[in-house]
Structures are given as structure tokens and as C-alpha cells.
C-alpha positions in Angstrom: 16.8 175.7 76.3 16.7 176.1 80.1 13.2 176.6 81.5 13.9 176.4 85.2 15.2 179.6 86.9 17.5 177.9 89.4 19.2 176.0 86.5 19.4 179.1 84.4 21.1 181.0 87.1 23.6 178.3 87.5 24.2 177.8 83.8 25.0 181.3 83.0 26.9 182.5 86.2 30.2 181.5 84.8 33.2 183.3 83.3 32.7 185.2 80.0 29.2 186.1 80.9 28.1 189.5 82.1 24.7 190.1 83.9 22.8 193.3 83.6 19.9 193.3 86.0 17.2 195.8 86.3 13.4 196.2 86.8 11.6 196.8 83.5 10.2 200.5 83.5 7.3 201.9 81.4 10.0 203.3 79.1 11.4 199.8 78.5 8.1 198.1 77.9 5.1 199.7 75.9 3.3 200.7 79.2 3.9 204.5 78.7 2.1 204.6 75.4 5.1 205.7 73.4 6.5 203.9 70.3 9.9 203.7 71.8 10.3 199.9 71.8 13.2 198.2 73.6 14.8 198.0 77.1 17.4 200.8 78.1 20.9 199.3 78.6 23.6 201.9 79.4 26.4 202.6 76.9 29.0 201.3 78.9 27.4 198.0 79.1 26.6 197.5 75.5 30.1 198.9 74.4 31.7 196.2 76.4 29.5 193.5 75.0 29.5 194.8 71.3 32.8 196.8 70.9 31.9 197.4 67.3 28.9 199.5 68.4 31.3 202.2 69.9 31.9 204.0 66.6 31.6 207.8 67.1 32.6 208.4 63.5 29.3 207.0 62.3 25.8 208.3 63.0 23.6 205.8 64.9 25.9 202.7 64.5 24.0 199.4 65.2 24.7 195.7 65.4 22.5 192.6 65.0 22.6 189.8 67.5 20.8 186.7 68.6 18.8 186.9 71.8 16.8 184.3 73.8 14.2 185.3 76.3 14.5 181.9 78.1 11.8 182.5 80.6 9.2 182.8 77.8 10.7 180.5 75.0 11.3 183.4 72.7 14.4 183.4 70.4 14.9 186.1 67.6 17.5 188.3 65.9 17.6 191.6 67.6 19.3 194.9 67.2 21.3 197.2 69.3 21.9 200.8 68.3 23.7 203.8 69.6 21.6 206.9 69.0 24.5 209.4 68.9 23.1 212.3 66.9 24.3 214.5 69.7 27.7 214.2 68.2 26.3 215.3 64.9 24.4 218.4 66.1 21.4 216.6 67.6 20.3 216.0 71.3 20.2 212.2 71.7 23.0 210.1 73.2 21.8 206.6 74.4 21.8 203.1 73.6 18.8 200.8 73.1 18.1 197.2 72.2 15.3 196.9 69.6 13.8 194.4 67.1 11.6 192.4 69.5 8.5 192.4 67.4 6.1 194.5 69.3 3.8 193.8 72.3 4.0 190.0 71.7 7.5 190.1 73.1 7.7 189.5 76.9 10.3 192.4 77.0 7.7 194.8 75.6 4.7 193.5 77.3 3.2 196.1 79.6 2.1 193.4 82.0 5.9 192.9 82.7 6.4 196.5 83.7 8.1 196.4 87.1 9.3 192.8 86.7 12.9 191.9 87.5 14.8 191.0 84.4 18.3 189.6 84.2 20.1 190.0 80.7 23.0 187.7 80.6 25.4 188.7 77.8 28.0 186.2 76.3 31.2 188.3 75.9 32.8 185.7 73.6 29.8 184.8 71.5 30.5 183.9 67.8 28.3 185.2 65.0 26.0 182.1 65.1 25.7 182.0 68.9 23.2 183.5 71.1 24.8 186.7 72.5 22.2 187.5 75.1 19.9 185.3 77.3 17.2 187.0 79.3 15.0 185.8 82.2 12.0 187.9 83.2 10.7 186.9 86.6 7.1 185.8 86.4 6.3 185.5 90.2 7.4 187.0 93.6 9.1 183.6 94.2 11.2 183.8 91.1 12.1 187.4 92.1 13.1 186.2 95.5 15.3 183.5 94.1 16.9 185.8 91.6 17.7 188.4 94.3 19.6 185.8 96.3 22.0 185.9 93.4 22.0 189.6 92.2 21.0 191.4 95.4 18.0 193.6 95.9 17.1 195.6 92.9 14.9 198.6 93.3 13.1 200.6 90.6 15.5 203.0 88.7 18.6 200.9 89.9 20.6 198.5 88.0 23.6 196.3 88.7 26.3 194.5 86.6 27.7 191.1 87.6 30.8 189.8 86.0 31.7 186.7 87.9 35.3 187.5 88.4 34.9 188.9 91.8 33.8 192.2 90.9 30.4 194.0 90.8 29.6 197.5 89.3 26.7 199.0 91.1 24.3 201.5 89.7 25.9 204.5 88.1 23.0 206.4 86.5 22.6 208.8 89.3 25.5 211.2 89.7 27.4 210.6 92.8 26.5 212.8 95.8 28.6 213.6 98.8 26.9 210.7 100.7 29.7 208.1 100.3 31.7 207.8 103.6 35.3 206.9 103.7 36.2 204.7 106.7 37.7 207.6 108.8 34.2 209.4 108.4 32.2 206.6 109.7 31.2 206.8 113.4 33.4 204.3 115.4 30.4 202.6 116.9 29.0 201.8 113.4 32.3 199.9 112.6 31.5 197.6 115.6 27.8 197.2 114.9 26.0 198.1 111.7 23.6 201.0 112.3 19.8 200.8 112.1 17.9 201.9 109.1 16.7 204.9 110.9 20.2 205.9 111.9 21.4 205.6 108.3 18.4 207.8 107.2 19.1 210.5 109.7 22.9 210.6 108.6 21.7 211.0 105.2 19.6 213.8 105.9 22.4 215.4 107.9 24.9 215.0 105.0 22.6 216.9 102.6 20.6 219.4 104.6 19.8 221.5 101.4 17.4 218.8 100.4 15.0 219.9 103.1 14.2 222.9 101.0 13.1 220.8 98.0 9.4 220.0 97.3 8.4 216.6 99.0 8.6 214.4 95.8 12.1 215.7 94.9 13.2 215.6 98.5 12.2 212.0 98.9 14.1 210.8 95.7 17.2 212.8 96.5 17.4 211.5 100.0 16.8 207.9 98.8 19.7 208.2 96.5 21.9 209.7 99.2 20.9 207.0 101.7 21.5 204.3 99.0 25.0 205.5 98.5 25.6 205.9 102.2 24.4 202.4 102.9 26.9 201.0 100.2 29.8 202.8 101.6 29.0 201.3 105.0 28.8 197.8 103.6 32.2 198.2 101.9 33.9 199.4 105.0 32.2 197.0 107.4 31.5 193.9 105.4 34.2 193.8 102.8 37.0 192.9 105.3 34.8 190.0 106.6 34.2 188.5 103.0 37.8 188.6 102.3 38.4 186.0 104.9 40.0 183.8 106.0 37.2 181.4 106.6 37.2 178.2 108.5 34.4 176.6 106.6 32.1 177.2 103.6 29.2 177.5 106.1 31.0 180.5 107.8 31.2 182.3 104.5 27.6 181.5 103.7 26.5 182.8 107.1 28.1 186.2 106.4 26.7 186.3 102.9 23.3 185.5 104.2 23.5 188.1 107.0 24.4 190.8 104.2 21.6 189.8 102.0 19.1 189.9 104.8 20.2 193.4 105.9 19.8 194.5 102.2 16.1 193.1 102.2 15.4 194.7 105.4 16.7 198.0 104.3 14.8 197.9 101.0 11.6 197.0 102.7 11.7 199.7 105.4 13.7 202.5 103.9 10.8 204.0 101.9 8.5 204.0 104.9 11.0 205.7 107.1 11.8 208.4 104.5 8.0 209.1 104.2 7.7 209.3 107.9 10.4 211.8 108.1 8.8 213.9 105.4 5.4 213.8 107.1 7.1 215.2 110.2 8.8 217.9 108.2 5.5 218.9 106.7 4.1 219.8 110.2 2.3 216.5 110.6 2.5 215.3 114.2 2.8 211.6 114.8 -0.3 210.0 116.5 -2.1 213.2 116.0 -2.1 213.7 112.2 -0.8 210.2 111.3 0.2 206.8 112.8 3.1 204.7 111.4 2.4 201.0 111.4 -0.6 201.0 113.7 -2.9 198.0 114.3 -6.0 198.6 112.4 -7.8 195.3 113.1 -6.5 192.0 114.7 -3.6 190.8 112.4 -3.6 193.8 110.2 -1.0 196.6 110.3 -1.1 199.2 107.5 2.0 201.3 106.9 0.3 204.7 107.7 -3.2 205.7 108.9 -4.4 209.5 108.9 -5.1 211.3 111.0 -4.3 208.6 113.7 -4.9 205.1 115.0 -6.9 206.6 117.9 -9.3 208.3 115.3 -9.5 205.1 113.4 -10.6 203.1 116.5 -13.1 206.0 117.4 -16.4 204.8 115.9 -17.8 208.2 116.1 -15.0 209.7 113.8 -16.4 209.7 110.2 -15.1 207.1 107.9 -14.9 209.7 105.0 -12.2 211.6 107.0 -9.8 208.6 107.4 -7.0 207.8 104.9 -4.6 204.9 104.6 -1.3 204.9 102.8 0.4 201.6 101.9 4.0 201.8 100.9 5.4 199.3 98.3 8.7 199.8 96.5 7.3 197.7 93.7 3.6 197.1 93.2 3.3 194.8 90.2 2.3 191.7 92.2 1.9 193.4 95.8 -0.7 196.0 95.4 -3.5 193.6 96.4 -1.9 193.3 99.9 -3.2 196.7 100.7 -6.9 195.8 100.1 -7.5 194.2 103.5 -5.2 196.4 105.6 -7.9 198.8 107.2 -11.5 197.7 107.0 -13.0 201.1 107.7 -11.2 202.8 104.8 -12.6 201.9 101.5 -10.3 203.9 99.3 -6.7 202.7 99.6 -3.8 205.1 98.8 -0.7 203.2 97.6 2.7 204.8 97.3 5.2 203.1 95.1 8.5 203.8 93.2 7.7 201.4 90.3 8.3 203.1 87.0 5.1 202.5 85.2 2.3 200.0 85.1 0.1 198.4 82.5 -3.2 199.9 81.7 -4.9 196.6 82.7 -3.4 196.5 86.1 -4.1 200.2 86.5 -7.8 199.7 85.6 -7.9 196.7 88.1 -6.6 198.9 90.9 -9.1 201.5 90.2 -11.8 198.8 90.2 -10.8 198.0 93.7 -10.7 201.7 94.7 -6.8 201.9 94.9 -5.4 205.3 94.4 -1.9 205.2 93.0 0.6 207.8 94.5 4.1 208.2 92.9 7.0 210.7 92.9 6.3 213.4 90.4 9.6 212.7 88.5 8.6 209.2 87.4 4.9 210.0 86.3 6.0 210.3 82.7 7.0 206.5 82.9 3.2 205.9 83.1 0.8 205.8 80.1 -0.3 209.3 79.1 -4.0 208.3 79.4 -3.7 207.7 83.2 -1.1 210.2 84.3 -3.8 212.7 85.3 -5.3 210.0 87.6 -2.1 209.5 89.6 -1.3 211.5 92.6 2.0 212.8 93.5 3.3 212.8 97.2 2.6 216.6 97.2 -1.0 216.0 96.1 -1.5 213.5 98.8 -0.1 215.7 101.5 -2.3 218.5 100.2 -5.4 216.3 100.7 -4.4 215.3 104.1 -3.9 218.8 105.2 -7.1 219.9 103.6 -8.9 217.3 105.7 -7.4 218.7 108.8 -8.5 222.2 108.1 -11.9 221.3 106.5 -13.1 217.9 107.6 -16.2 218.3 105.5 -14.1 217.8 102.4 -13.8 214.0 103.1 -15.6 211.7 100.7 
């Protein structure tokens, strides 16, 4: 059994293996408090791996297979099932993998919510062979190594890797009108890849109706649009480069590294830039009502300070009327970074897209006076006992605006 991630990635990135990569959500683990136990894997993936599962003549067809969670030394007989009662008068039509033995399994452990997980399926496995090998990243360093192989994986997105020169990117969200054909791309962008802000502005222009949505829905819709737009630009601009010809392996690696670094940069800054646009649309003025990436103290730069950096540095301005918003696409191993970003503000607000968190991690956050802020549509991925303690983006904006009109409300 392989215990080293670098070796694991090498061992199973060969023909006849299919990788399905995602971040575990609260619905995959047991973090949301339901009894639904097992990671979600799309039907088209499991039907490809286990063709016998695709049996619409039978209600809830299933299949037994051997699985090894190599990152945690756990091998067992598991079950995959197609809940297809929608074909028989019901409402359910999805596939799941089950039979992991409850909370003792690393796949169901609430503490692994938000972790990057790679499911490597053996497409030619015999009955007595392991059909699926799994690696659940345990540290940010492991995630960084994994993402050099699979690309940047954001919450709610997944990717397939087939090792025959093709990738199939996230298909869960219905395609919007944000994919640009080459003749729709501004000519200057074909010469030099546009900035993250330019891509976001283009996404906003492509779907102006999103501006009428509530802030939480507006953010999620725009992120999906921008993601699709970004991928279309990559295909038009970078695909011809990777097709070669190349003078050396180093030349190919340089191009590949450049693409990966751009993806990392986009993933890191995109969410902040979307939020900045929404704050402006919600009648907040930059440097009057909020500051984006200001300097709070020497060597410290929070994502947002409210009402402004000027007020923050004004010692006569009450601490109770200051707010800070840290922005982390995932927060499992990163939320503590926000604790030291603005000394005057004791309560830290943290915005994330992570789809769930363990009760232990949530309690630790609250003990450090961290207030979680997430989009409204993913709150149900969190445990029912803590949902009322989580703010939506709209809740947060309401608090900021209330402080502007009635400063005495600060606490």
C-alpha cells in the first residue's frame, strides 16, 4: 500500500485509471448532521466505472466493490447505488457510494469536510481487485502538491482526469451564456491574457440580469459565469500553445507552470474581487464605507476593513464600530490566518465558499470570536445545530449598513 502522496500520484496516473477529484462537502461527510453517509459521485462517472449500475429497469440498482483509502490505511468492501426511484414515481435520481462504516471512516469524518479528495477508479478491475483508491489530503502542503496534478479545485466543483489527453471539467452547474468562442474574445486578450478584474467585468456584462438578484445569489451566479468564461479563454489562448511543437521538455513545463500559476492566482483573488463589486453595487463607497486590502498594522493586510482604513487608523474612532472581513475560498486549514490581521477588531468575520465544517472546528472558531459568513444557498451543507449562527452575505451587508446609519449599534 502506498503511503506517500507523491508516489501515489505517480502510481495511479496511468492508462485505465480515472480520477474524480473534489472537495468533501458537509453532505459527503457527516458534518451536516444527516444520516446520508457517503460521498456524492455523479451518475456519468459511476456508470462509466461500473456499467452494471446503469440499469433503469431495476429500482435502486447497486454494486459491491473494494475500496482503499490509502491516505488513511483503510481498505473495505463498499457499495455504490443508483437511487433512481424517480423512474418509478418517486423524486430521487442520484448515485452515492456507501458502506464506509460510519464516522470512523476518513471519508465520513466531519473533520475532513473541505479537504481535497482524489478518487482513482480502476476501469479494468477484476472482481477481487481494488476498484477505487482514495487519497484525502491531510495538510495544505498535500493539497498544493495534489493541485499541481489536478488543477485548482474549488468548493462545489469537480474534475475528471482520464490520462488519455482529455479532461472533463465540472458539469454540475447548467452551462450559462458565458463561454466565449474565439471570435467573441477581444483581440487584445488573444495577445495577452486579461487581468482577473477584466474577466470579472466581462462576466458581469455578459449576464446583466444577475445584478437584480440578492447579494448571495448574485455572487454565486457570477462566480459560475466567470469560471466558465475563464475556461473558454484558457482553451482559446493556451490550447494552441500546449499542442506544440516544443523545442524541449522545459519549454512545455514552462507553459504548463504558467497556466497553473494563473489558475492559482485567479482562484485566490476572484472571490475578493466579486465581493468588492457587490459592495460597490450595494451603495458602499470604497475608502469611505470599506477599504480593500488595506494595511492594518505593519506586515498585516486584511481583505476588507469597514468603514475604512482611515477610520481604522483614527484612534478616536470607536473599536466597536469597526469590522473586518477575511475571504477564504476554503477555510478548513486557513481560518486561523484571519486572527492576527487587524489588532483593533476583536471579532473577525470570515467569508468562505466551503460547503460545511465540523462542529469541533466551528466551536473553535467561535471560541476565537470568528463569525462565519457563507452564501445562503450552501448553509444547508452545515450542521443543523449551527446554521442559525452563520451569517449570509446579505446579513453581513445589513450589519454594515446599520452601523453606518446608527453607530451606537456597534458592539
